[in-house]
C-alpha positions in Angstrom: -10.6 -17.7 -6.9 -7.6 -20.3 -8.0 -4.1 -19.1 -7.1 -3.3 -17.1 -10.3 -6.1 -15.1 -10.3 -5.7 -14.4 -6.6 -2.3 -13.5 -7.2 -2.6 -10.7 -9.6 -5.5 -9.5 -7.2 -2.8 -9.8 -4.7 0.2 -8.0 -6.9 -3.0 -5.4 -8.0 -3.8 -4.3 -4.8 -0.7 -4.0 -3.9 0.4 -1.7 -6.6 -2.9 0.2 -6.3 -2.1 1.0 -2.3 1.2 1.9 -2.8 0.0 4.5 -5.1 -2.8 5.4 -2.8 -0.4 6.4 -0.1 1.3 8.3 -2.7 -1.2 10.1 -3.6 -1.7 11.0 0.5 2.1 12.1 0.5 2.0 14.4 -1.9 -0.1 16.3 1.2 2.8 16.1 3.0 4.9 20.0 3.5 8.2 18.0 3.4 10.4 21.5 3.2 9.7 21.8 6.6 11.6 18.0 7.1 14.1 18.5 4.3 16.6 21.3 3.4 16.3 20.5 -0.3 12.4 18.7 -0.7 13.6 18.0 -4.1 16.8 16.8 -4.1 17.3 12.8 -5.3 17.7 11.5 -1.4 14.6 13.1 -0.4 12.5 11.8 -3.1 14.4 8.6 -2.7 13.3 8.6 0.7 9.4 8.9 0.1 9.2 6.8 -2.5 10.5 4.4 0.0 7.9 5.9 2.6 4.7 5.5 0.0 6.2 1.6 -0.4 6.4 0.5 3.1 2.9 2.1 4.1 1.2 1.0 0.8 2.8 -2.5 1.5 1.3 -2.5 4.7 -2.4 -1.1 4.0 -2.4 -4.0 1.3 -1.6 -6.4 3.3 -4.1 -5.1 5.9 -7.1 -5.2 3.0 -5.9 -8.7 1.9 -6.1 -10.0 5.9 -9.5 -8.8 6.2 -10.6 -9.9 2.6 -9.0 -13.3 3.3 -11.0 -13.7 7.2 -14.0 -12.1 6.0 -14.1 -15.2 3.1 -13.5 -17.6 6.1 -16.4 -16.1 8.0 -18.8 -17.4 5.3 -17.7 -20.9 6.7 -18.7 -20.3 9.8 -22.6 -19.6 9.1 -22.5 -22.9 7.4 
């Protein structure tokens, strides 16, 4: 896979991971954490949490993918 395609693949994985984490965060009962869970500040915090956790999840997936590709050289 050339570098351009690898970059596009990485971007797609990061965006999908952030969307996945965002959907998981919708299950959290935010009214127990915030006085007003629909305020702009609490929504911004949820966006930041989704980005941080999604990026870390995507980094894990991409590193794991890279390690599995390196394993094929082990078998040669």
